[in-house]
C-alpha positions as CSV (number, residue, x, y, z in Angstrom):
1,M,30.9,-48.5,2.2
2,I,29.8,-46.6,5.6
3,N,31.6,-48.1,8.4
4,K,31.2,-48.8,12.3
5,D,32.0,-45.1,13.0
6,F,29.6,-43.7,10.8
7,F,26.7,-45.4,12.8
8,E,28.4,-44.7,16.4
9,A,27.7,-41.3,15.3
10,L,24.3,-41.7,14.4
11,K,24.0,-43.4,18.2
12,D,25.9,-40.2,19.3
13,L,23.6,-37.9,17.9
14,E,20.3,-39.6,19.2
15,T,21.8,-39.2,23.3
16,E,23.4,-36.0,22.9
17,R,20.6,-34.4,20.7
18,G,17.5,-36.6,21.3
19,I,16.6,-37.6,17.8
20,N,16.3,-40.7,16.8
21,E,18.3,-42.9,15.1
22,E,16.1,-44.3,12.9
23,V,14.9,-40.6,11.7
24,F,18.3,-40.9,10.4
25,I,18.5,-44.2,9.2
26,Q,14.8,-43.5,6.9
27,A,16.1,-40.4,5.9
28,L,19.8,-41.4,4.8
29,E,17.9,-44.4,2.5
30,Q,15.4,-42.4,1.0
31,A,18.4,-39.8,-0.2
32,L,20.9,-42.5,-1.0
33,T,18.1,-44.3,-3.2
34,A,17.9,-41.3,-4.7
35,A,21.4,-40.5,-5.3
36,Y,22.1,-43.5,-6.3
37,K,19.4,-43.9,-9.3
38,K,20.7,-40.4,-10.6
39,N,24.1,-41.9,-10.5
40,S,23.9,-44.9,-12.4
41,G,21.1,-44.1,-14.7
42,M,19.1,-47.1,-13.8
43,A,15.5,-46.8,-14.4
44,R,14.6,-49.7,-12.4
45,N,13.4,-49.3,-9.0
46,A,16.1,-49.7,-6.4
47,Q,16.4,-48.9,-2.8
48,V,19.3,-48.5,-0.5
49,K,19.3,-50.4,2.4
50,L,21.2,-49.6,6.3
51,N,21.6,-51.9,8.9
52,P,22.9,-50.3,11.8
53,E,23.3,-53.8,13.6
54,K,25.5,-55.0,11.2
55,H,26.8,-51.5,9.8
56,T,26.4,-52.4,6.2
57,I,24.7,-50.8,3.3
58,K,23.4,-52.8,0.5
59,I,21.7,-51.2,-2.6
60,Y,18.7,-53.8,-4.3
61,S,17.2,-53.5,-7.5
62,Y,13.7,-54.7,-7.7
63,R,11.9,-55.9,-11.0
64,T,8.6,-58.1,-11.8
65,V,8.2,-61.3,-12.8
66,V,6.2,-61.0,-16.3
67,E,5.6,-63.6,-19.2
68,N,6.5,-61.1,-22.1
69,V,9.0,-58.2,-20.8
70,E,8.4,-55.0,-22.4
71,D,10.8,-52.6,-19.9
72,E,14.3,-54.8,-19.5
73,E,14.6,-52.4,-16.2
74,K,11.3,-52.9,-14.3
75,E,10.6,-57.2,-15.7
76,I,12.1,-59.8,-15.6
77,S,11.0,-62.9,-17.5
78,L,9.7,-66.0,-15.5
79,E,12.5,-68.1,-17.2
80,D,15.4,-65.8,-15.9
81,A,13.6,-65.2,-12.6
82,R,13.8,-68.9,-12.2
83,Q,17.5,-68.8,-12.6
84,I,17.7,-66.6,-9.3
85,K,15.7,-68.8,-7.9
86,H,13.2,-71.7,-9.1
87,A,10.2,-70.7,-6.5
88,Y,9.2,-67.2,-8.3
89,K,6.3,-67.3,-10.2
90,L,4.4,-64.6,-12.5
91,G,4.0,-61.1,-11.0
92,D,6.3,-61.9,-8.0
93,M,9.1,-59.2,-7.2
94,V,12.4,-60.1,-7.8
95,M,15.3,-58.6,-5.6
96,Q,18.7,-58.5,-6.7
97,E,21.6,-57.1,-4.9
98,E,23.8,-54.1,-6.8
99,S,27.5,-53.6,-6.5
100,T,28.2,-50.7,-4.6
101,K,31.6,-50.1,-6.1
102,D,31.4,-46.7,-7.6
103,F,29.0,-45.5,-5.0
104,N,31.0,-44.8,-1.8
105,R,32.0,-41.7,-2.4
106,I,29.0,-40.3,-3.3
107,A,26.9,-42.1,-0.7
108,V,29.4,-40.5,1.8
109,Q,28.7,-36.8,0.5
110,T,25.1,-37.5,0.5
111,A,24.7,-39.0,3.9
112,K,26.4,-35.7,5.7
113,Q,24.3,-33.4,3.5
114,V,21.2,-35.8,5.0
115,I,22.5,-35.4,8.5
116,T,23.0,-31.7,8.5
117,Q,19.9,-30.8,6.7
118,K,18.3,-33.2,9.2
119,I,19.5,-32.1,12.2
120,K,18.2,-28.3,11.1
121,E,15.0,-29.3,10.4
122,I,14.7,-31.4,13.6
123,E,16.2,-28.2,15.6
124,K,13.5,-25.6,13.9
125,Q,10.8,-28.2,15.0
126,S,12.0,-28.2,18.3
127,I,12.3,-24.8,18.6
128,Y,8.5,-23.8,16.5
129,K,7.1,-26.5,18.9
130,D,8.6,-24.6,22.1
131,I,7.9,-21.1,20.8
132,A,3.9,-22.0,19.7
133,E,3.3,-23.2,23.1
134,K,4.5,-19.7,24.5
135,E,1.6,-18.4,21.8
136,G,-1.1,-16.8,24.0
137,K,1.4,-16.4,26.6
138,I,3.8,-13.4,28.0
139,I,7.7,-13.4,27.3
140,V,10.6,-11.4,28.1
141,A,12.4,-10.4,24.9
142,N,15.8,-8.6,24.5
143,V,15.6,-5.6,21.5
144,K,17.8,-6.6,18.7
145,R,17.7,-4.2,16.1
146,L,15.1,-1.8,14.8
147,D,14.1,-0.2,11.7
148,V,11.4,2.7,11.0
149,D,8.5,0.9,11.4
150,N,9.7,-2.3,13.4
151,V,11.2,-3.9,16.4
152,Y,13.4,-7.1,16.0
153,L,13.1,-8.9,19.3
154,E,16.0,-11.8,20.3
155,I,13.9,-14.5,21.9
156,G,15.4,-16.3,24.2
157,G,16.5,-20.2,23.8
158,T,16.0,-20.0,20.3
159,T,17.3,-18.8,17.2
160,L,14.0,-16.8,16.3
161,E,13.5,-13.4,16.2
162,G,9.9,-11.6,17.6
163,L,8.5,-9.2,15.6
164,L,6.7,-6.0,17.0
165,T,5.2,-4.0,14.8
166,K,4.6,0.1,15.4
167,R,0.6,-0.5,16.0
168,D,1.6,-3.3,18.4
169,M,3.8,-0.9,19.9
170,L,2.7,1.6,22.9
171,P,2.9,5.2,21.8
172,S,5.0,6.1,24.8
173,D,7.5,2.6,23.7
174,N,10.8,4.3,23.6
175,L,12.8,0.8,22.9
176,K,16.5,0.9,22.3
177,P,19.0,-2.2,21.1
178,G,19.4,-4.4,24.2
179,D,16.6,-3.2,26.2
180,R,14.6,-6.3,27.3
181,V,11.0,-6.1,27.2
182,K,7.8,-7.6,28.2
183,V,5.1,-8.6,24.8
184,Y,2.4,-11.1,24.4
185,V,3.3,-13.5,21.8
186,R,-0.2,-13.2,19.4
187,H,1.2,-14.8,16.8
188,I,3.2,-17.8,15.5
189,K,3.6,-18.0,11.3
190,D,5.5,-20.2,8.8
191,D,6.3,-18.2,5.7
192,F,8.4,-17.8,3.1
193,R,10.9,-15.6,5.3
194,G,10.6,-18.4,7.9
195,T,9.1,-18.6,11.2
196,V,7.5,-15.6,12.2
197,V,6.8,-14.9,16.0
198,Q,4.3,-11.5,16.0
199,V,4.1,-9.9,19.4
200,T,2.2,-7.1,21.0
201,R,2.1,-4.8,23.8
202,T,-1.4,-3.6,22.8
203,H,-3.3,-6.3,22.9
204,P,-6.1,-6.5,26.1
205,N,-5.0,-9.8,26.7
206,F,-1.1,-8.2,27.8
207,V,-2.9,-6.7,30.6
208,K,-4.8,-9.4,31.4
209,M,-2.2,-11.7,32.1
210,L,0.0,-9.1,33.5
211,L,-2.0,-8.5,36.1
212,E,-2.5,-12.4,36.4
213,M,1.1,-12.2,37.4
214,E,0.6,-10.2,39.9
215,V,-2.8,-11.1,41.5
216,P,-2.6,-14.4,43.2
217,E,-6.1,-14.6,43.7
218,L,-7.0,-14.4,40.2
219,N,-4.7,-17.4,39.2
220,N,-6.4,-19.4,41.9
221,G,-10.3,-18.6,40.8
222,E,-10.6,-16.7,43.6
223,V,-11.2,-13.6,41.5
224,T,-12.1,-13.8,37.9
225,I,-11.9,-11.1,35.2
226,V,-15.2,-10.7,33.8
227,G,-14.8,-8.0,31.6
228,L,-11.6,-6.2,30.1
229,V,-11.7,-3.6,27.1
230,R,-8.7,-1.2,26.3
231,E,-7.5,1.8,24.4
232,A,-4.0,0.7,24.5
233,G,-1.6,3.8,25.9
234,L,-5.0,5.2,27.2
235,R,-7.1,3.5,29.2
236,T,-7.9,-0.1,30.6
237,K,-11.1,-1.2,32.2
238,I,-11.3,-4.5,34.1
239,A,-14.4,-5.5,35.8
240,V,-13.9,-8.4,38.5
241,S,-16.0,-10.7,40.9
242,T,-15.2,-13.1,43.4
243,S,-17.6,-15.7,44.9
244,V,-15.6,-15.7,48.0
245,A,-17.5,-14.4,51.2
246,N,-15.4,-11.5,52.6
247,L,-12.9,-10.8,49.9
248,D,-12.4,-7.7,48.1
249,A,-12.1,-8.2,44.1
250,V,-11.0,-4.8,43.6
251,G,-8.6,-4.4,46.6
252,A,-7.0,-8.0,45.7
253,C,-5.9,-7.0,42.1
254,I,-5.1,-3.0,43.6
255,G,-2.9,-4.9,46.4
256,N,-1.2,-3.1,49.3
257,K,-0.7,0.4,48.9
258,G,-1.6,-0.3,45.2
259,A,1.8,-2.1,44.8
260,R,0.3,-4.9,42.5
261,I,-1.4,-2.5,39.9
262,N,1.3,0.0,39.9
263,S,3.9,-3.0,38.8
264,V,1.4,-3.4,35.7
265,I,0.8,0.6,35.2
266,N,4.7,0.6,35.5
267,E,5.1,-1.9,32.7
268,L,2.5,0.1,30.2
269,N,4.4,3.1,30.7
270,G,1.1,5.0,33.3
271,E,-1.4,3.7,30.7
272,K,-4.3,4.2,33.4
273,I,-6.5,1.5,34.9
274,D,-9.8,1.4,36.1
275,I,-10.6,-1.7,38.4
276,I,-14.2,-2.1,39.0
277,N,-16.8,-4.5,40.5
278,Y,-18.9,-6.5,38.2
279,S,-22.6,-6.2,38.7
280,E,-25.7,-7.8,37.6
281,N,-27.6,-4.4,38.4
282,P,-27.2,-2.6,34.9
283,A,-26.8,1.0,36.7
284,D,-24.7,-0.2,39.1
285,Y,-21.8,-1.6,36.7
286,I,-22.1,1.5,34.0
287,V,-22.2,3.9,37.2
288,S,-19.1,2.2,38.0
289,A,-17.7,1.4,34.6
290,L,-17.4,5.5,34.2
291,S,-14.8,5.4,36.9
292,P,-13.3,7.7,38.1
293,A,-16.1,10.1,37.5
294,E,-19.0,10.7,39.7
295,V,-22.6,10.0,38.2
296,S,-25.4,12.4,39.7
297,E,-28.1,10.5,38.3
298,I,-28.8,7.5,35.6
299,T,-31.7,6.6,33.5
300,V,-31.2,2.5,32.3
301,D,-33.7,1.3,29.5
302,T,-32.6,-2.1,29.6
303,A,-34.9,-2.9,26.4
304,A,-33.0,-0.6,24.3
305,G,-29.9,-1.0,25.7
306,V,-29.3,2.5,26.2
307,A,-28.1,5.1,29.4
308,N,-28.8,8.5,29.8
309,V,-25.9,9.9,32.2
310,L,-25.9,13.1,34.3
311,V,-22.7,13.8,35.7
312,P,-21.5,17.3,37.5
313,E,-21.1,19.6,35.3
314,S,-17.2,20.0,36.7
315,K,-16.8,16.4,36.0
316,L,-18.0,16.1,32.2
317,S,-14.3,16.1,30.7
318,L,-13.7,13.2,33.3
319,A,-16.5,11.2,32.5
320,I,-16.1,11.6,28.5
321,G,-12.2,11.4,28.6
322,K,-9.9,12.4,26.1
323,G,-11.2,12.5,22.9
324,G,-14.1,10.6,24.5
325,H,-12.3,7.5,25.5
326,N,-13.8,6.9,29.1
327,V,-17.5,6.5,27.9
328,R,-16.4,5.0,24.9
329,L,-14.5,2.0,27.2
330,A,-17.4,2.1,29.6
331,A,-20.1,1.4,26.7
332,K,-18.0,-1.8,25.3
333,L,-17.5,-2.9,29.2
334,T,-20.6,-2.5,29.8
335,G,-22.5,-3.4,26.4
336,Y,-25.1,-0.5,26.6
337,K,-24.9,2.8,24.7
338,I,-23.9,5.7,27.4
339,D,-25.1,8.8,26.2
340,V,-23.5,11.1,28.7
341,K,-25.1,15.0,29.8
342,P,-23.6,17.4,32.4
343,A,-26.2,17.3,35.3
344,T,-27.9,21.1,34.8
345,A,-28.9,20.2,31.1
346,Q,-31.8,18.4,32.5
347,T,-33.4,17.1,35.5
348,V,-34.6,14.0,34.8
349,A,-38.4,13.3,37.3
350,P,-39.7,9.8,37.9
351,S,-42.5,8.8,36.3
352,K,-45.5,6.1,36.9
353,T,-43.5,3.9,35.0
354,N,-39.8,4.7,36.5
355,D,-39.0,3.8,39.8
356,V,-36.1,6.1,41.4
357,L,-33.2,4.3,43.1
358,S,-30.2,5.2,44.6
359,T,-26.6,3.9,44.5
360,N,-23.2,5.2,44.6
361,N,-24.3,8.1,45.4
362,A,-26.3,8.4,42.2
363,N,-30.1,8.6,41.5
364,I,-30.8,5.8,39.4
365,I,-33.8,5.0,37.4
366,L,-35.2,2.3,36.0
367,D,-38.2,1.6,33.5
368,D,-40.7,-1.6,34.2
369,D,-38.8,-4.0,31.8
370,F,-35.6,-3.6,34.2
371,F,-38.3,-5.3,37.0
372,S,-40.1,-7.7,34.7
373,D,-36.4,-9.1,33.6
374,I,-35.7,-9.9,37.2
375,D,-39.4,-11.6,37.5
376,E,-38.7,-13.5,35.0
């Protein structure tokens, strides 16, 4: 029925595409069994068996040995069974080879369909596995087409499309078919449309990984990103630290003449990035987080998680930022509610329960709870 060339073709597929021959054999046996039963109208149990070594295909039917036959398609009497083989007893399964004479054409057609389908399934699984490994990473893709709200990307080495929605694009993105663009693979899922690769340029991790691509010290662990907050298209604030003596963590991220950070900024179409040193001193941390604004004075209530900040009146708008984004990001980064006011609005005077420190040219007032926390 199926000749030597057929089985040799299966071996070639294993060599060329890395698909195990046994995978094809199992799929073919199942499909051919179903096709045979449908074609023959047989209700009894049947099984198609392929033998790659002998290059043969055989069809077997199975009936159970019973005392009283109720279903001739699935049962056989003990007397009839012993005419086939004397050793049969009640409950045994009698296997008989069926004729394949009228099944040749259907078998060949079914085999072609199964092999084609199996190749597609396995290739799809392989592609899905490869792209799944890229989830949570940055890839470079080509812009394939656009519609009103979405950009569809061609992912190199696959037949899959990346979906970049309007909300996942930077406000300044102006992508055109043929453009190459870096994106962060946010999520991969299967639905009725097939495999959907959802990508983004607005996720905070996109900035984090762009910076890691530029800064070797981040990859080898000499510099650590402690915190990162972002309002895509406007500003990102990153707090870094290092345990390596004499290593400037901020300087390492910025690079010689700003080369490293500028590379990231260029990819983000000019989005502002503030990189600061992380500090366990909440006042120092908050002052740095409000960069590029200058802080004249700060009062930190560590118990309430509140910081009152005074800045020069001429720098108030810089401290708050457009739409409040600068102070809002500083609050997210430090975990403190930050109230910013111009220095002329009030004068903070130390009391018996407060201490005044000086850091980064700002007066810092810390309540007694802060020192109690340190003592503990």
